[in-house]
N, CA, C, O and the ligand as a Tripos MOL2 file, in Angstrom:
@<TRIPOS>MOLECULE
protein
  257   255    65     0     0
PROTEIN
NO_CHARGES

@<TRIPOS>ATOM
      1 N          78.8180   -4.9090   83.9140 N.3       1 MET1
      2 CA         79.7020   -4.3480   83.1570 C.3       1 MET1
      3 C          81.0620   -4.2290   83.6100 C.2       1 MET1
      4 O          81.2740   -4.1650   84.8210 O.2       1 MET1
      5 N          82.1260   -4.1870   82.6810 N.am      2 PHE2
      6 CA         83.5340   -4.1210   83.3040 C.3       2 PHE2
      7 C          84.2830   -3.0540   82.4820 C.2       2 PHE2
      8 O          84.0390   -2.8920   81.2860 O.2       2 PHE2
      9 N          85.1200   -2.3930   83.0940 N.am      3 TRP3
     10 CA         86.0320   -1.4260   82.5780 C.3       3 TRP3
     11 C          87.5660   -1.8800   83.0220 C.2       3 TRP3
     12 O          88.1090   -1.8040   84.1240 O.2       3 TRP3
     13 N          88.0280   -2.3450   81.8400 N.am      4 ILE4
     14 CA         89.5990   -2.8810   82.2180 C.3       4 ILE4
     15 C          90.7230   -1.6070   82.4470 C.2       4 ILE4
     16 O          90.8900   -0.7550   81.5750 O.2       4 ILE4
     17 N          91.2880   -1.6020   83.4290 N.am      5 LYS5
     18 CA         92.3410   -0.5230   83.6130 C.3       5 LYS5
     19 C          91.7580    1.1690   83.6170 C.2       5 LYS5
     20 O          92.2860    2.1440   83.0810 O.2       5 LYS5
     21 N          90.5640    1.1020   84.3750 N.am      6 ALA6
     22 CA         89.9680    2.3680   84.3170 C.3       6 ALA6
     23 C          89.8700    3.0370   85.7230 C.2       6 ALA6
     24 O          89.3870    4.1660   85.8070 O.2       6 ALA6
     25 N          90.3170    2.3720   86.8370 N.am      7 CYS7
     26 CA         90.4000    2.8760   88.1650 C.3       7 CYS7
     27 C          91.2480    4.2320   88.2110 C.2       7 CYS7
     28 O          92.4350    4.3010   87.8920 O.2       7 CYS7
     29 N          90.5300    5.2070   88.6160 N.am      8 PRO8
     30 CA         91.3170    6.5730   88.7610 C.3       8 PRO8
     31 C          92.3540    6.3640   89.7720 C.2       8 PRO8
     32 O          93.2500    7.2020   89.8670 O.2       8 PRO8
     33 N          92.3340    5.3410   90.5370 N.am      9 LYS9
     34 CA         93.1810    5.3810   91.9020 C.3       9 LYS9
     35 C          94.5580    4.6050   91.4480 C.2       9 LYS9
     36 O          95.6970    5.0670   91.5230 O.2       9 LYS9
     37 N          94.1890    3.3680   90.9790 N.am     10 CYS10
     38 CA         95.2970    2.4230   90.8130 C.3      10 CYS10
     39 C          95.3180    1.8860   89.4000 C.2      10 CYS10
     40 O          96.0510    0.9210   89.1820 O.2      10 CYS10
     41 N          94.6500    2.3590   88.4830 N.am     11 ARG11
     42 CA         94.5120    1.8650   87.1910 C.3      11 ARG11
     43 C          93.9500    0.3630   87.0500 C.2      11 ARG11
     44 O          94.1270   -0.2000   85.9700 O.2      11 ARG11
     45 N          93.3890   -0.2030   87.9180 N.am     12 GLY12
     46 CA         92.8260   -1.5330   88.1240 C.3      12 GLY12
     47 C          91.5550   -1.4520   87.2670 C.2      12 GLY12
     48 O          91.1910   -0.4080   86.7250 O.2      12 GLY12
     49 N          90.9090   -2.6130   87.1810 N.am     13 ASP13
     50 CA         89.6720   -2.9920   86.5970 C.3      13 ASP13
     51 C          88.5550   -2.7750   87.4160 C.2      13 ASP13
     52 O          88.5100   -3.2050   88.5680 O.2      13 ASP13
     53 N          87.3410   -1.9140   86.7160 N.am     14 LEU14
     54 CA         86.3210   -1.6540   87.5890 C.3      14 LEU14
     55 C          85.2040   -2.5450   87.0810 C.2      14 LEU14
     56 O          85.2730   -3.1140   85.9910 O.2      14 LEU14
     57 N          84.1460   -2.6500   87.9280 N.am     15 TYR15
     58 CA         83.0360   -3.6400   87.6580 C.3      15 TYR15
     59 C          81.8070   -2.8120   88.1680 C.2      15 TYR15
     60 O          81.9190   -2.0220   89.1060 O.2      15 TYR15
     61 N          80.7860   -3.0030   87.5920 N.am     16 GLU16
     62 CA         79.4910   -2.4140   87.9480 C.3      16 GLU16
     63 C          78.6450   -3.4040   88.6520 C.2      16 GLU16
     64 O          78.5420   -4.5550   88.2270 O.2      16 GLU16
     65 N          77.9820   -2.9550   89.8060 N.am     17 ALA17
     66 CA         76.9850   -3.8480   90.5230 C.3      17 ALA17
     67 C          76.0210   -3.0750   91.2200 C.2      17 ALA17
     68 O          76.0940   -1.8470   91.1720 O.2      17 ALA17
     69 N          75.1560   -3.6250   91.8410 N.am     18 ALA18
     70 CA         74.0220   -2.9510   92.5480 C.3      18 ALA18
     71 C          73.7930   -3.6360   93.8980 C.2      18 ALA18
     72 O          74.0500   -4.8270   94.0700 O.2      18 ALA18
     73 N          73.2230   -2.7120   94.9900 N.am     19 ASP19
     74 CA         72.8180   -3.1440   96.0720 C.3      19 ASP19
     75 C          71.5000   -2.6930   96.4910 C.2      19 ASP19
     76 O          70.7120   -2.2690   95.6450 O.2      19 ASP19
     77 N          71.2360   -2.7380   97.5440 N.am     20 ILE20
     78 CA         69.8970   -2.1980   97.7590 C.3      20 ILE20
     79 C          69.7950   -0.5730   97.7110 C.2      20 ILE20
     80 O          68.6830   -0.0590   97.5950 O.2      20 ILE20
     81 N          70.8370    0.1400   97.7910 N.am     21 TYR21
     82 CA         71.0610    1.5770   97.6050 C.3      21 TYR21
     83 C          71.1880    2.0010   96.2820 C.2      21 TYR21
     84 O          71.2280    3.1910   95.9700 O.2      21 TYR21
     85 N          71.2590    1.0020   95.4320 N.am     22 GLY22
     86 CA         71.2830    1.3270   93.7730 C.3      22 GLY22
     87 C          72.6250    0.7690   93.1470 C.2      22 GLY22
     88 O          73.3480   -0.0510   93.7130 O.2      22 GLY22
     89 N          72.8480    1.2940   91.9710 N.am     23 LYS23
     90 CA         73.9250    1.0570   91.2230 C.3      23 LYS23
     91 C          75.2850    1.6510   91.7300 C.2      23 LYS23
     92 O          75.3240    2.7880   92.2010 O.2      23 LYS23
     93 N          76.4010    0.8580   91.6240 N.am     24 TYR24
     94 CA         77.6540    1.5800   91.7480 C.3      24 TYR24
     95 C          78.6880    0.8030   90.7630 C.2      24 TYR24
     96 O          78.4960   -0.2040   90.0820 O.2      24 TYR24
     97 N          79.8580    1.6120   90.9170 N.am     25 ILE25
     98 CA         80.9660    1.0790   90.1660 C.3      25 ILE25
     99 C          82.2920    0.8270   91.2790 C.2      25 ILE25
    100 O          82.4440    1.6510   92.1810 O.2      25 ILE25
    101 N          83.0910   -0.1760   91.1770 N.am     26 ALA26
    102 CA         83.7860   -0.4700   92.1100 C.3      26 ALA26
    103 C          85.1460   -1.1340   91.3160 C.2      26 ALA26
    104 O          85.0530   -1.6790   90.2160 O.2      26 ALA26
    105 N          86.3590   -0.9970   92.0320 N.am     27 CYS27
    106 CA         87.6010   -1.2980   91.6470 C.3      27 CYS27
    107 C          87.7460   -2.8030   92.0920 C.2      27 CYS27
    108 O          87.4380   -3.0950   93.2470 O.2      27 CYS27
    109 N          88.1630   -3.6870   91.2990 N.am     28 LEU28
    110 CA         88.5680   -5.0830   91.7250 C.3      28 LEU28
    111 C          89.9540   -5.1280   92.5460 C.2      28 LEU28
    112 O          90.1780   -5.9560   93.4290 O.2      28 LEU28
    113 N          90.7550   -4.2360   92.1800 N.am     29 GLN29
    114 CA         92.2230   -4.3100   92.7520 C.3      29 GLN29
    115 C          92.0900   -3.5790   94.0120 C.2      29 GLN29
    116 O          92.4420   -4.1670   95.0350 O.2      29 GLN29
    117 N          91.6260   -2.3640   94.0970 N.am     30 CYS30
    118 CA         91.7880   -1.6530   95.4130 C.3      30 CYS30
    119 C          90.3670   -1.3380   96.1820 C.2      30 CYS30
    120 O          90.2820   -0.6270   97.1830 O.2      30 CYS30
    121 N          89.4340   -1.8990   95.6290 N.am     31 ALA31
    122 CA         88.0500   -1.7950   96.2750 C.3      31 ALA31
    123 C          87.4560   -0.4290   96.4350 C.2      31 ALA31
    124 O          86.5200   -0.1870   97.1970 O.2      31 ALA31
    125 N          88.1190    0.5410   95.5910 N.am     32 ARG32
    126 CA         87.6020    1.7820   95.6610 C.3      32 ARG32
    127 C          86.3800    2.1600   95.0920 C.2      32 ARG32
    128 O          86.2610    1.7450   93.9390 O.2      32 ARG32
    129 N          85.3830    2.8420   95.5350 N.am     33 TYR33
    130 CA         84.0870    2.9290   94.9720 C.3      33 TYR33
    131 C          84.0570    4.4840   94.2210 C.2      33 TYR33
    132 O          84.4250    5.5320   94.7510 O.2      33 TYR33
    133 N          83.6030    4.3450   93.0710 N.am     34 LEU34
    134 CA         83.8550    5.6250   92.3310 C.3      34 LEU34
    135 C          82.5590    6.5930   92.7880 C.2      34 LEU34
    136 O          81.4780    6.1890   93.2160 O.2      34 LEU34
    137 N          82.9590    7.9380   92.5830 N.am     35 THR35
    138 CA         81.7400    8.9930   93.0340 C.3      35 THR35
    139 C          80.8180    9.1290   91.7380 C.2      35 THR35
    140 O          81.0430    8.6630   90.6200 O.2      35 THR35
    141 N          79.8190    9.8170   92.1270 N.am     36 GLU36
    142 CA         78.8990    9.9200   90.7050 C.3      36 GLU36
    143 C          79.5670   10.4800   89.6940 C.2      36 GLU36
    144 O          79.4030   10.0560   88.5500 O.2      36 GLU36
    145 N          80.4360   11.5370   89.9740 N.am     37 ASP37
    146 CA         81.3360   12.2640   88.7380 C.3      37 ASP37
    147 C          82.1250   11.3930   88.0580 C.2      37 ASP37
    148 O          82.2110   11.4740   86.8330 O.2      37 ASP37
    149 N          82.8490   10.3840   88.8200 N.am     38 GLU38
    150 CA         83.6980    9.4710   88.1300 C.3      38 GLU38
    151 C          82.7950    8.2820   87.7380 C.2      38 GLU38
    152 O          83.3380    7.5960   86.8720 O.2      38 GLU38
    153 N          81.7790    7.9050   88.0530 N.am     39 GLN39
    154 CA         80.8730    7.1290   87.2690 C.3      39 GLN39
    155 C          80.4190    7.4240   86.0470 C.2      39 GLN39
    156 O          80.3260    6.5760   85.1580 O.2      39 GLN39
    157 N          80.0680    8.7840   85.8940 N.am     40 ALA40
    158 CA         79.6980    9.4930   84.7380 C.3      40 ALA40
    159 C          80.7780    9.3820   83.6300 C.2      40 ALA40
    160 O          80.5460    9.0370   82.4710 O.2      40 ALA40
    161 N          82.0110    9.7260   84.1490 N.am     41 ARG41
    162 CA         83.0880    9.7070   83.1830 C.3      41 ARG41
    163 C          83.4330    8.4470   82.6280 C.2      41 ARG41
    164 O          83.8090    8.3380   81.4610 O.2      41 ARG41
    165 N          83.3050    7.3410   83.5340 N.am     42 VAL42
    166 CA         83.6860    5.9430   83.2020 C.3      42 VAL42
    167 C          82.6610    5.4000   82.2200 C.2      42 VAL42
    168 O          82.9780    4.6050   81.3350 O.2      42 VAL42
    169 N          81.4640    5.8360   82.3910 N.am     43 GLU43
    170 CA         80.3680    5.1480   81.5710 C.3      43 GLU43
    171 C          80.4760    5.6960   80.2190 C.2      43 GLU43
    172 O          79.8110    5.0730   79.3910 O.2      43 GLU43
    173 N          81.1280    6.6800   79.7840 N.am     44 THR44
    174 CA         81.4000    7.1810   78.5010 C.3      44 THR44
    175 C          82.3610    6.2890   77.9100 C.2      44 THR44
    176 O          82.2690    6.1490   76.6910 O.2      44 THR44
    177 N          83.3180    5.6180   78.5490 N.am     45 LEU45
    178 CA         84.3300    4.8620   78.0750 C.3      45 LEU45
    179 C          83.7820    3.5560   77.3350 C.2      45 LEU45
    180 O          82.6930    3.0720   77.6450 O.2      45 LEU45
    181 N          84.5160    3.0670   76.4410 N.am     46 GLN46
    182 CA         84.3530    1.6650   76.0130 C.3      46 GLN46
    183 C          84.6040    0.6820   76.9970 C.2      46 GLN46
    184 O          85.6290    0.6410   77.6760 O.2      46 GLN46
    185 N          83.4410   -0.2930   77.0830 N.am     47 THR47
    186 CA         83.4760   -1.2950   78.1070 C.3      47 THR47
    187 C          84.0470   -2.5610   77.3700 C.2      47 THR47
    188 O          84.2220   -2.6240   76.1530 O.2      47 THR47
    189 N          84.2960   -3.4910   78.2100 N.am     48 ALA48
    190 CA         84.9220   -4.8520   77.9370 C.3      48 ALA48
    191 C          83.9260   -5.4410   76.8840 C.2      48 ALA48
    192 O          84.1860   -5.9960   75.8170 O.2      48 ALA48
    193 N          82.5870   -5.1440   77.5270 N.am     49 GLY49
    194 CA         81.3330   -6.0020   76.9170 C.3      49 GLY49
    195 C          81.2460   -5.4680   75.4310 C.2      49 GLY49
    196 O          81.1980   -6.2340   74.4690 O.2      49 GLY49
    197 N          81.2290   -4.0090   75.3200 N.am     50 ASP50
    198 CA         80.9400   -3.4670   74.0240 C.3      50 ASP50
    199 C          81.7710   -3.8620   72.8530 C.2      50 ASP50
    200 O          81.4260   -3.6500   71.6900 O.2      50 ASP50
    201 N          82.9670   -4.4920   73.2330 N.am     51 ARG51
    202 CA         83.9280   -4.9810   72.1930 C.3      51 ARG51
    203 C          83.2980   -6.0430   71.5980 C.2      51 ARG51
    204 O          83.6470   -6.2720   70.4390 O.2      51 ARG51
    205 N          82.3780   -6.8240   72.1300 N.am     52 MET52
    206 CA         81.6970   -7.9940   71.5680 C.3      52 MET52
    207 C          80.6010   -7.6050   70.6620 C.2      52 MET52
    208 O          80.3000   -8.4170   69.7870 O.2      52 MET52
    209 N          79.9660   -6.5090   70.7330 N.am     53 GLN53
    210 CA         78.7620   -6.1860   70.1110 C.3      53 GLN53
    211 C          78.9950   -5.4920   68.7020 C.2      53 GLN53
    212 O          80.0690   -4.9340   68.4730 O.2      53 GLN53
    213 N          78.0010   -5.5300   67.7830 N.am     54 ASP54
    214 CA         78.3940   -5.1320   66.5910 C.3      54 ASP54
    215 C          78.5420   -3.5980   66.1810 C.2      54 ASP54
    216 O          77.9730   -2.9640   67.0700 O.2      54 ASP54
    217 N          78.9660   -2.8770   65.3940 N.am     55 VAL55
    218 CA         79.2260   -1.7660   65.1090 C.3      55 VAL55
    219 C          77.8450   -0.9310   64.8990 C.2      55 VAL55
    220 O          77.6110    0.0980   65.5320 O.2      55 VAL55
    221 N          76.9810   -1.4760   63.9640 N.am     56 PRO56
    222 CA         75.5780   -0.6430   63.8000 C.3      56 PRO56
    223 C          74.9130   -0.6550   65.3050 C.2      56 PRO56
    224 O          74.3020    0.3860   65.5480 O.2      56 PRO56
    225 N          74.9140   -1.5100   66.2310 N.am     57 GLY57
    226 CA         74.1570   -1.3930   67.3650 C.3      57 GLY57
    227 C          74.7730   -0.4540   68.2460 C.2      57 GLY57
    228 O          74.0630    0.1040   69.0840 O.2      57 GLY57
    229 N          76.0050   -0.1970   68.1750 N.am     58 ARG58
    230 CA         76.8030    0.9060   68.8410 C.3      58 ARG58
    231 C          76.3820    2.3050   68.4260 C.2      58 ARG58
    232 O          76.0540    3.1900   69.2160 O.2      58 ARG58
    233 N          76.4260    2.4120   67.1300 N.am     59 LEU59
    234 CA         75.8950    3.6840   66.5830 C.3      59 LEU59
    235 C          74.5750    4.0900   66.9570 C.2      59 LEU59
    236 O          74.3590    5.2400   67.3410 O.2      59 LEU59
    237 N          73.7520    3.2940   66.8780 N.am     60 GLU60
    238 CA         72.1900    3.3370   67.2250 C.3      60 GLU60
    239 C          72.1300    3.7920   68.4220 C.2      60 GLU60
    240 O          71.3740    4.7500   68.5870 O.2      60 GLU60
    241 N          72.8060    3.3230   69.4860 N.am     61 ARG61
    242 CA         72.7250    3.5410   70.9950 C.3      61 ARG61
    243 C          73.1720    4.9990   71.0390 C.2      61 ARG61
    244 O          72.4980    5.8200   71.6610 O.2      61 ARG61
    245 N          74.3250    5.3560   70.3750 N.am     62 ILE62
    246 CA         74.9350    6.8030   70.6310 C.3      62 ILE62
    247 C          73.8990    7.8350   70.0980 C.2      62 ILE62
    248 O          73.6410    8.8630   70.7230 O.2      62 ILE62
    249 N          73.3130    7.5050   68.8980 N.am     63 ALA63
    250 CA         72.3350    8.4580   68.3860 C.3      63 ALA63
    251 C          71.2240    8.6430   69.2690 C.2      63 ALA63
    252 O          70.7350    9.7690   69.3540 O.2      63 ALA63
    253 N          70.7160    7.6120   69.9960 N.am     64 ALA64
    254 CA         69.3890    7.6040   70.7040 C.3      64 ALA64
    255 C          69.5580    8.6350   71.9940 C.2      64 ALA64
    256 O          68.6130    8.8250   72.7600 O.2      64 ALA64
    257 ZN         91.7710    0.7040   92.0540 Zn       65 ZN65
@<TRIPOS>BOND
     1     1     2 1
     2     2     3 1
     3     3     4 2
     4     3     5 am
     5     5     6 1
     6     6     7 1
     7     7     8 2
     8     7     9 am
     9     9    10 1
    10    10    11 1
    11    11    12 2
    12    11    13 am
    13    13    14 1
    14    14    15 1
    15    15    16 2
    16    15    17 am
    17    17    18 1
    18    18    19 1
    19    19    20 2
    20    19    21 am
    21    21    22 1
    22    22    23 1
    23    23    24 2
    24    23    25 am
    25    25    26 1
    26    26    27 1
    27    27    28 2
    28    27    29 am
    29    29    30 1
    30    30    31 1
    31    31    32 2
    32    31    33 am
    33    33    34 1
    34    34    35 1
    35    35    36 2
    36    35    37 am
    37    37    38 1
    38    38    39 1
    39    39    40 2
    40    39    41 am
    41    41    42 1
    42    42    43 1
    43    43    44 2
    44    43    45 am
    45    45    46 1
    46    46    47 1
    47    47    48 2
    48    47    49 am
    49    49    50 1
    50    50    51 1
    51    51    52 2
    52    51    53 am
    53    53    54 1
    54    54    55 1
    55    55    56 2
    56    55    57 am
    57    57    58 1
    58    58    59 1
    59    59    60 2
    60    59    61 am
    61    61    62 1
    62    62    63 1
    63    63    64 2
    64    63    65 am
    65    65    66 1
    66    66    67 1
    67    67    68 2
    68    67    69 am
    69    69    70 1
    70    70    71 1
    71    71    72 2
    72    71    73 am
    73    73    74 1
    74    74    75 1
    75    75    76 2
    76    75    77 am
    77    77    78 1
    78    78    79 1
    79    79    80 2
    80    79    81 am
    81    81    82 1
    82    82    83 1
    83    83    84 2
    84    83    85 am
    85    85    86 1
    86    86    87 1
    87    87    88 2
    88    87    89 am
    89    89    90 1
    90    90    91 1
    91    91    92 2
    92    91    93 am
    93    93    94 1
    94    94    95 1
    95    95    96 2
    96    95    97 am
    97    97    98 1
    98    98    99 1
    99    99   100 2
   100    99   101 am
   101   101   102 1
   102   102   103 1
   103   103   104 2
   104   103   105 am
   105   105   106 1
   106   106   107 1
   107   107   108 2
   108   107   109 am
   109   109   110 1
   110   110   111 1
   111   111   112 2
   112   111   113 am
   113   113   114 1
   114   114   115 1
   115   115   116 2
   116   115   117 am
   117   117   118 1
   118   118   119 1
   119   119   120 2
   120   119   121 am
   121   121   122 1
   122   122   123 1
   123   123   124 2
   124   123   125 am
   125   125   126 1
   126   126   127 1
   127   127   128 2
   128   127   129 am
   129   129   130 1
   130   130   131 1
   131   131   132 2
   132   131   133 am
   133   133   134 1
   134   134   135 1
   135   135   136 2
   136   135   137 am
   137   137   138 1
   138   138   139 1
   139   139   140 2
   140   139   141 am
   141   141   142 1
   142   142   143 1
   143   143   144 2
   144   143   145 am
   145   145   146 1
   146   146   147 1
   147   147   148 2
   148   147   149 am
   149   149   150 1
   150   150   151 1
   151   151   152 2
   152   151   153 am
   153   153   154 1
   154   154   155 1
   155   155   156 2
   156   155   157 am
   157   157   158 1
   158   158   159 1
   159   159   160 2
   160   159   161 am
   161   161   162 1
   162   162   163 1
   163   163   164 2
   164   163   165 am
   165   165   166 1
   166   166   167 1
   167   167   168 2
   168   167   169 am
   169   169   170 1
   170   170   171 1
   171   171   172 2
   172   171   173 am
   173   173   174 1
   174   174   175 1
   175   175   176 2
   176   175   177 am
   177   177   178 1
   178   178   179 1
   179   179   180 2
   180   179   181 am
   181   181   182 1
   182   182   183 1
   183   183   184 2
   184   183   185 am
   185   185   186 1
   186   186   187 1
   187   187   188 2
   188   187   189 am
   189   189   190 1
   190   190   191 1
   191   191   192 2
   192   191   193 am
   193   193   194 1
   194   194   195 1
   195   195   196 2
   196   195   197 am
   197   197   198 1
   198   198   199 1
   199   199   200 2
   200   199   201 am
   201   201   202 1
   202   202   203 1
   203   203   204 2
   204   203   205 am
   205   205   206 1
   206   206   207 1
   207   207   208 2
   208   207   209 am
   209   209   210 1
   210   210   211 1
   211   211   212 2
   212   211   213 am
   213   213   214 1
   214   214   215 1
   215   215   216 2
   216   215   217 am
   217   217   218 1
   218   218   219 1
   219   219   220 2
   220   219   221 am
   221   221   222 1
   222   222   223 1
   223   223   224 2
   224   223   225 am
   225   225   226 1
   226   226   227 1
   227   227   228 2
   228   227   229 am
   229   229   230 1
   230   230   231 1
   231   231   232 2
   232   231   233 am
   233   233   234 1
   234   234   235 1
   235   235   236 2
   236   235   237 am
   237   237   238 1
   238   238   239 1
   239   239   240 2
   240   239   241 am
   241   241   242 1
   242   242   243 1
   243   243   244 2
   244   243   245 am
   245   245   246 1
   246   246   247 1
   247   247   248 2
   248   247   249 am
   249   249   250 1
   250   250   251 1
   251   251   252 2
   252   251   253 am
   253   253   254 1
   254   254   255 1
   255   255   256 2
@<TRIPOS>SUBSTRUCTURE
     1 MET1         2 RESIDUE 1 A MET
     2 PHE2         6 RESIDUE 1 A PHE
     3 TRP3        10 RESIDUE 1 A TRP
     4 ILE4        14 RESIDUE 1 A ILE
     5 LYS5        18 RESIDUE 1 A LYS
     6 ALA6        22 RESIDUE 1 A ALA
     7 CYS7        26 RESIDUE 1 A CYS
     8 PRO8        30 RESIDUE 1 A PRO
     9 LYS9        34 RESIDUE 1 A LYS
    10 CYS10       38 RESIDUE 1 A CYS
    11 ARG11       42 RESIDUE 1 A ARG
    12 GLY12       46 RESIDUE 1 A GLY
    13 ASP13       50 RESIDUE 1 A ASP
    14 LEU14       54 RESIDUE 1 A LEU
    15 TYR15       58 RESIDUE 1 A TYR
    16 GLU16       62 RESIDUE 1 A GLU
    17 ALA17       66 RESIDUE 1 A ALA
    18 ALA18       70 RESIDUE 1 A ALA
    19 ASP19       74 RESIDUE 1 A ASP
    20 ILE20       78 RESIDUE 1 A ILE
    21 TYR21       82 RESIDUE 1 A TYR
    22 GLY22       86 RESIDUE 1 A GLY
    23 LYS23       90 RESIDUE 1 A LYS
    24 TYR24       94 RESIDUE 1 A TYR
    25 ILE25       98 RESIDUE 1 A ILE
    26 ALA26      102 RESIDUE 1 A ALA
    27 CYS27      106 RESIDUE 1 A CYS
    28 LEU28      110 RESIDUE 1 A LEU
    29 GLN29      114 RESIDUE 1 A GLN
    30 CYS30      118 RESIDUE 1 A CYS
    31 ALA31      122 RESIDUE 1 A ALA
    32 ARG32      126 RESIDUE 1 A ARG
    33 TYR33      130 RESIDUE 1 A TYR
    34 LEU34      134 RESIDUE 1 A LEU
    35 THR35      138 RESIDUE 1 A THR
    36 GLU36      142 RESIDUE 1 A GLU
    37 ASP37      146 RESIDUE 1 A ASP
    38 GLU38      150 RESIDUE 1 A GLU
    39 GLN39      154 RESIDUE 1 A GLN
    40 ALA40      158 RESIDUE 1 A ALA
    41 ARG41      162 RESIDUE 1 A ARG
    42 VAL42      166 RESIDUE 1 A VAL
    43 GLU43      170 RESIDUE 1 A GLU
    44 THR44      174 RESIDUE 1 A THR
    45 LEU45      178 RESIDUE 1 A LEU
    46 GLN46      182 RESIDUE 1 A GLN
    47 THR47      186 RESIDUE 1 A THR
    48 ALA48      190 RESIDUE 1 A ALA
    49 GLY49      194 RESIDUE 1 A GLY
    50 ASP50      198 RESIDUE 1 A ASP
    51 ARG51      202 RESIDUE 1 A ARG
    52 MET52      206 RESIDUE 1 A MET
    53 GLN53      210 RESIDUE 1 A GLN
    54 ASP54      214 RESIDUE 1 A ASP
    55 VAL55      218 RESIDUE 1 A VAL
    56 PRO56      222 RESIDUE 1 A PRO
    57 GLY57      226 RESIDUE 1 A GLY
    58 ARG58      230 RESIDUE 1 A ARG
    59 LEU59      234 RESIDUE 1 A LEU
    60 GLU60      238 RESIDUE 1 A GLU
    61 ARG61      242 RESIDUE 1 A ARG
    62 ILE62      246 RESIDUE 1 A ILE
    63 ALA63      250 RESIDUE 1 A ALA
    64 ALA64      254 RESIDUE 1 A ALA
    65 ZN65       257 GROUP 0 **** ****
């Protein structure tokens, strides 16, 4: 997953990845790792990938 211009430090682009410790979100531009609080906030934002999906699917996920 990607979030365009969502980095709290530099307004860079964030991406989601995972390693042996689990899932994390980091910035492409400044390499900053988000805290759990920041991750939770970012995950409520619209992602670049979500724009490709149809509206009924989005509404279903929000309701669930
Ligand atoms: Zn950044």
